[in-house]
N, C-alpha and C positions, 0 to 999 in steps of 0.2 A: 793152306796158305801162310806164310811166315809174312810178320812185320814186315818189310821192308813192298813183300807184295801190298800187305792191307791199306799203306801208305800211298803206295802209285796209283794202286788202284781210286782207293778216295782223292786223291789231287786230280786226277783222269775225271772221274765223274762229278767233279767239279768244274774241271778246266766246258766240257759240253755241256751243263745245263748254269756254270754263270755267266759265265762267256759264248753259247756257241758258235764260236773259232775252233775248225781241225788242231790240230797240232803245229805242222809249221805253219798257218796261219799267225795259229798265238805266239808261238817265238822267233819270225817277221813282226809281232805288231809288238813283240818287247824285247827283241834282242835277243833271244836265249837260244841256246847250240841242240836245234832239233831230238836230233842222235842221242843227246844224253839228257834227255827231258823225256828222251822217250822211254831208255832205258830206267829213269826214275820211278816211268809212271807200271813198268812192265816187271817194276819191282827188282831189275839189276842192279842202282846204284838206292839206297837208303838218303833220306832225306836228308837237303844241310844241317850243317849243328849250328850255326851260325842264328840266334833272334831273328838276327834282322835280314837275312836272305830269306829267311823263312817270311816274316812280314812282309818283305819285300813280293814271297809268290802271293804270299797272302790275296795283297790291295794285286798283282794281276787275276787271280782269280777271283776276285772280287768282295768278297768275304770280310763284313759284317763285325770289323772290332765287337766283341761279347758276344756275338752269335754263339750262336747252337753250332755251326760251323768255326766258327769262327779256335771254339774251344776242342772239336774235334781233330780241327786240322794242327792244333801246335802238342793235342797231350799223343795223339799218331806222336808226329815226328819224338818228341819226348822217348816216350815205349818206345821204337827200333834205336834210340840211342838208350837205354839200357837207361833212363833218368825218371827220375818223378820231378813233373811241372813245381814250378820253387814256387807259383801263389800255396799251390798247395804245404809244400816244404816250410813255407813262412808263415804257415797257425799252427799254430804246435796240439791246439785239439787236437785238430788233422793226424798230424803224425802220431800223434799218444793209438790213437785205432788205423796205424795204417795194416799191425800185425793181425787186427784183426781181420781186416780186410782182405790180406793177402792170404789166407787160413782158407775164407771162407770159401772168395773162387778158385779153390786149393780142397772144396768141397769137404771140408774136415768140419763137422760144428762145431760150434761157439757154443759152450755154457752161459749156464744159466743165465748168470749172474750178464755178460757175456748182452746176454738177450735183452736180460733189463733195460742196459743204459744204449744200448740202439733205440727199446721203445723208446726212451724219455729222448730221447737227441730226435724222430723224429715227432714224436708231441711239440715238438720247441719248433720246431720250423715250421 
């Protein structure tokens, strides 16, 4: 499944779970184009690139700011845009750990030194 489809599926899941509205009713209630939103939910369109539009959608979806749903929604949108979320980029320590994360996600083994660093980070958390 591609990134657009993952975001669209998550959007649809939130719409149904948090609002209980059909696509058409959701669009009528919020003044949205049902055809375009249908394409977004089916992964034919990518998520909006503007933070403002994503926040608007999050409001319509009744996503509480700072919740797991909020972070998943915005992180999926960022990933689909090929971006790293701003809050991560603003944390210098996290940025320095990104290469290790990316290597691990690709299935490459971290070195013993890198594992020790990870263990120390987990212990401090």
